[in-house]
Each structure stands twice: as C-alpha cells, then as structure tokens.
matplotlib code that plots the C-alpha trace (Angstrom):
import matplotlib.pyplot as plt

x = [68.8, 69.9, 68.8, 72.3, 73.1, 69.9, 71.0, 74.5, 73.1, 70.7, 73.5, 75.8, 73.0, 72.4, 76.2, 76.4, 73.8, 71.1, 72.6, 74.6, 73.2, 73.5, 76.8, 78.5, 76.9, 78.1, 81.6, 81.6, 80.6, 83.5, 85.9, 85.1, 88.4, 86.9, 84.0, 84.0, 80.8, 81.0, 77.5, 76.4, 75.3, 71.9, 71.4, 72.3, 70.0, 67.1, 67.6, 67.7, 64.6, 62.7, 63.8, 62.9, 66.5, 66.3, 68.4, 66.3, 66.2, 63.6, 62.1, 64.7, 64.0, 64.3, 68.0, 69.5, 71.3, 74.1, 73.7, 73.1, 73.4, 76.5, 78.3, 81.7, 83.0, 83.1, 86.2, 85.9, 84.6, 88.0, 86.6, 83.7, 82.2, 85.4, 86.2, 88.9, 92.3, 95.4, 97.0, 96.0, 95.8, 95.3, 91.5, 89.5, 85.7, 83.7, 80.2, 77.9, 74.9, 72.4, 71.1, 67.7, 68.0, 65.8, 65.3, 68.3, 70.0, 73.7, 75.8, 78.6, 81.4, 84.0, 86.9, 86.9, 89.8, 88.6, 91.5, 89.7, 86.9, 88.8, 87.4, 90.5, 89.0, 85.6, 83.9, 80.4, 78.8, 75.5, 75.7, 76.7, 79.1, 82.4, 84.4, 83.1, 84.4, 87.6, 88.5, 87.8, 90.1, 92.9, 92.7, 92.9, 95.9, 97.7, 97.9, 99.6, 103.3, 105.2, 104.8, 101.1, 98.6, 95.2, 92.3, 89.5, 86.1, 82.8, 79.4, 78.7, 77.9, 78.8, 81.4, 83.7, 83.5, 84.4, 87.8, 89.3, 88.5, 90.2, 93.2, 93.7, 93.5, 96.0, 98.4, 98.6, 98.6, 95.1, 93.3, 89.7, 87.0, 83.2, 80.1, 77.7, 74.9, 72.3, 73.8, 74.3, 75.7, 78.7, 79.6, 78.4, 81.4, 80.6, 76.8, 77.6, 79.5, 76.5, 74.1, 76.0, 76.6, 73.0, 71.7, 74.1, 74.4, 71.5, 68.3, 66.3, 67.8, 66.0, 67.7, 65.3, 67.1, 70.5, 72.3, 74.8, 78.0, 76.7, 75.7, 79.2, 80.8, 78.7, 79.4, 83.2, 83.0, 81.2, 83.6, 86.5, 84.8, 84.2, 87.9, 89.4, 87.1, 84.2, 85.1, 84.3, 83.9, 85.6, 88.7, 88.8, 86.7, 89.2, 88.6, 90.4, 93.1, 93.5, 93.7, 96.5, 98.4, 98.0, 99.5, 102.3, 101.0, 100.5, 101.9]
y = [115.0, 111.5, 109.5, 108.3, 107.7, 105.6, 103.4, 102.9, 102.1, 99.5, 98.0, 97.7, 96.2, 93.5, 92.8, 92.4, 89.7, 91.9, 91.7, 95.0, 97.8, 101.5, 101.9, 99.3, 100.7, 104.2, 102.9, 101.1, 104.2, 106.1, 103.2, 103.2, 104.1, 105.2, 107.4, 107.8, 109.3, 111.6, 111.7, 111.3, 108.0, 109.7, 110.2, 106.6, 105.3, 107.4, 106.2, 102.6, 103.0, 104.7, 102.1, 99.2, 97.9, 96.0, 92.9, 89.8, 88.0, 85.3, 84.5, 82.5, 79.0, 77.9, 77.6, 74.2, 73.4, 71.0, 71.3, 67.9, 68.9, 69.1, 65.9, 67.0, 69.9, 73.1, 75.3, 78.9, 81.7, 83.5, 85.9, 87.4, 88.9, 90.8, 89.5, 92.0, 90.6, 92.6, 90.1, 87.0, 83.7, 85.0, 84.4, 82.0, 81.4, 78.5, 77.3, 75.1, 76.2, 74.2, 74.7, 73.2, 72.3, 70.6, 67.1, 67.2, 69.2, 70.0, 71.6, 74.2, 74.3, 77.2, 78.6, 82.4, 84.6, 87.6, 89.7, 90.5, 88.0, 85.7, 82.2, 80.1, 76.8, 75.1, 71.8, 71.0, 67.7, 65.9, 64.9, 67.2, 64.6, 64.8, 64.2, 67.4, 69.6, 67.7, 67.9, 71.7, 72.1, 70.1, 72.2, 75.3, 74.3, 73.3, 77.1, 78.0, 78.8, 77.1, 80.0, 80.6, 79.1, 80.8, 80.7, 78.7, 79.9, 78.0, 77.5, 74.4, 72.1, 68.5, 68.8, 70.7, 68.4, 65.1, 63.5, 63.9, 67.7, 68.1, 66.1, 68.2, 71.4, 70.1, 68.7, 72.0, 74.3, 75.8, 77.2, 76.2, 78.7, 78.3, 80.5, 80.3, 77.7, 78.8, 82.3, 83.1, 86.7, 85.0, 83.7, 86.8, 86.9, 83.4, 84.2, 87.4, 85.5, 83.1, 86.0, 87.7, 84.5, 83.4, 86.9, 87.2, 83.6, 81.5, 83.5, 84.7, 82.1, 79.3, 76.1, 73.7, 70.9, 71.9, 68.8, 68.6, 68.8, 71.8, 73.5, 72.8, 74.3, 77.5, 77.8, 77.4, 80.2, 82.5, 81.8, 82.5, 85.8, 86.4, 86.2, 87.7, 90.3, 91.1, 94.6, 95.5, 98.9, 97.8, 97.0, 100.3, 98.9, 96.1, 92.4, 90.3, 89.2, 92.7, 94.0, 91.6, 92.5, 96.2, 95.5, 93.4, 90.3, 88.4, 88.3]
z = [93.4, 94.5, 91.5, 90.6, 94.2, 94.6, 91.8, 93.2, 96.7, 95.2, 93.2, 96.2, 98.3, 95.7, 95.3, 99.0, 98.9, 100.4, 103.9, 104.2, 106.4, 105.7, 107.6, 105.3, 102.2, 103.2, 103.7, 100.4, 98.6, 100.1, 99.3, 95.6, 94.0, 90.7, 91.9, 95.7, 97.0, 100.0, 101.5, 105.1, 106.7, 107.3, 103.5, 102.8, 105.5, 104.2, 100.7, 101.8, 103.8, 100.9, 98.5, 100.8, 100.9, 104.2, 104.9, 104.5, 107.8, 108.5, 111.9, 113.7, 114.9, 118.4, 119.2, 119.5, 122.8, 123.5, 127.2, 128.9, 132.6, 134.8, 133.5, 134.9, 137.0, 134.9, 134.8, 136.0, 133.7, 133.1, 130.5, 132.5, 129.3, 128.4, 124.9, 124.1, 123.1, 122.4, 120.0, 118.0, 119.8, 123.3, 123.6, 121.5, 121.8, 120.4, 120.3, 118.1, 116.0, 114.0, 110.5, 109.5, 105.8, 103.2, 104.8, 107.1, 109.9, 110.3, 112.9, 112.6, 115.2, 114.8, 116.8, 116.7, 117.7, 119.8, 118.6, 115.3, 114.9, 112.6, 112.2, 113.1, 112.2, 111.8, 111.2, 109.8, 110.7, 110.3, 113.9, 116.9, 118.2, 120.0, 116.8, 115.3, 118.2, 118.6, 114.9, 115.0, 118.0, 116.5, 113.4, 115.5, 117.6, 114.4, 113.6, 116.9, 117.4, 120.1, 122.6, 121.9, 124.5, 124.3, 126.6, 124.9, 126.2, 125.6, 127.1, 129.2, 126.3, 126.5, 123.7, 125.9, 128.9, 127.5, 128.1, 124.6, 124.4, 127.8, 126.8, 123.6, 125.7, 128.2, 125.6, 123.8, 126.8, 126.3, 129.3, 129.5, 130.5, 130.6, 130.7, 133.6, 133.2, 130.6, 130.2, 126.5, 127.1, 128.8, 125.3, 123.3, 121.0, 119.6, 119.5, 117.6, 114.9, 114.5, 114.3, 111.5, 109.7, 109.7, 108.8, 105.8, 104.6, 105.8, 106.5, 103.5, 101.2, 99.4, 100.5, 98.8, 97.1, 98.5, 99.7, 102.5, 100.3, 98.3, 101.6, 102.9, 99.8, 100.1, 103.8, 103.1, 100.5, 103.0, 105.8, 103.4, 102.6, 106.3, 107.0, 103.9, 102.4, 104.7, 106.1, 109.7, 111.2, 114.4, 112.4, 110.6, 107.7, 107.0, 107.0, 109.7, 107.2, 105.9, 109.4, 110.3, 107.2, 108.0, 111.5, 110.1, 111.8, 108.5, 105.0]

ax = plt.figure().add_subplot(projection="3d")
ax.plot(x, y, z, "-o")
ax.set_aspect("equal")
plt.show()
C-alpha cells in the first residue's frame, strides 16, 4: 500500500543528510509542489521506523567548558530561562562549543537571536581565546540599527568576563546577562542550537583527513542553510530568513 511513499520518504531522508525526523519528513511531503502527499505523521513515523531511517547520532563526548571560576563579578540573570523575544535583536544568546577533529580541535562561538533562532554571527577558532568571542560580538553588533540594544545572555565562561568583551557591550549599549554557575538549562537556547547543529552536521560523519579550512567551509555552508533554508515547526515550517521575509522584517 505504501510502497511509493516508502521510496519518497527514504529519498527525502537521504537528501536531508539523514538527520531529519518524521515531523520534518511529513512536512516536506506536504510541501512538495508537484506531488504533495497527504498522510498522517503516524504513517510517516511508522515507515521510517520499519525502514530503519533513524538520524545518525554518535555518542557525545564530554562537553568542553570555558568556566575558570569567578574571575569577576557576574551580572544578574535577566532571562531566567524565558528565551522568548517579540522582535529581532531584543535577546541574544551565546556560548562556545568544541569539535574534536582528525588531529586537532576547534571551537565555535555564535550569537543566536531568540526571536527566531537565527545565527547572527559566528567565529571558528583553533584556540578558545578572547579574540574568538570578541570578533563574533563585533560582527554581531555591526548588524544592529542605531536604536537596537539587545540583551546578550551567556554562561559564566571567561570569554564573557574579560575587559574587552565588557567594553564592546558598553560601547554598543548591550545589556549583559549570565546564567547561574554550572547551570546549563539557564542557557538552553544556545545549547539547543549546538545540539541540532552537531546532530545534523557533525555526529555520524567521517571527518578523517578533513583539515581546519575545509571544516570551516563545510560549517559555513551548514550555518547558511540553518538560517536560510532549514525549516522549523516553531516558525510555521519556515526558515529564519523566510520567516522574517514573511513578516516583512527582511527583504
């Protein structure tokens, strides 16, 4: 009965890089302009289970931490786990995550807008130093209009407590906010982006022989996809860029 549907589901799963779940596959079937398929999520989920179409996630390594103790007084947690924003550039979150590659490690530092999950800016570095975080923040504030002064929320990592980071925030009118000590749920919006990114882009891939520059190019392509073409249920099955255009907030 579902022979043709099974083939289409398998094809979509492969085209999505073997990272899409049944809800996204179900939506993609409905969005097919040539031959939309109107079946329930339950049917798609059953087909994917029977065909063994499970996203390929490897066992996650121990999370790297930038916490070095209370080196300066931390600002208050202004977010209190409420990551909702009614407009762009009201609430940003940031964090750092590590990738263990073939013979080296590198660190990703992004700024994420809580309005729609858009990655506003990012840097990749072979060293988790202050310059990595500062460049990312300068790139992010360069996108702001004169009257935009978001809250920038982070964990208590050392990157966000050094003089230059604080100076950039003050110069551009950003309000600093920090999670409680050792409390990852306080920065869940950033952690969620890392989880999706690593599941879809990093885990389950063969990175043997992939050097830093090639990895950076692949990551850049994924983050472009993440902003421009990766659809999200929470945005009405639109990508962040598509969502802003739909609302008249971007051209």
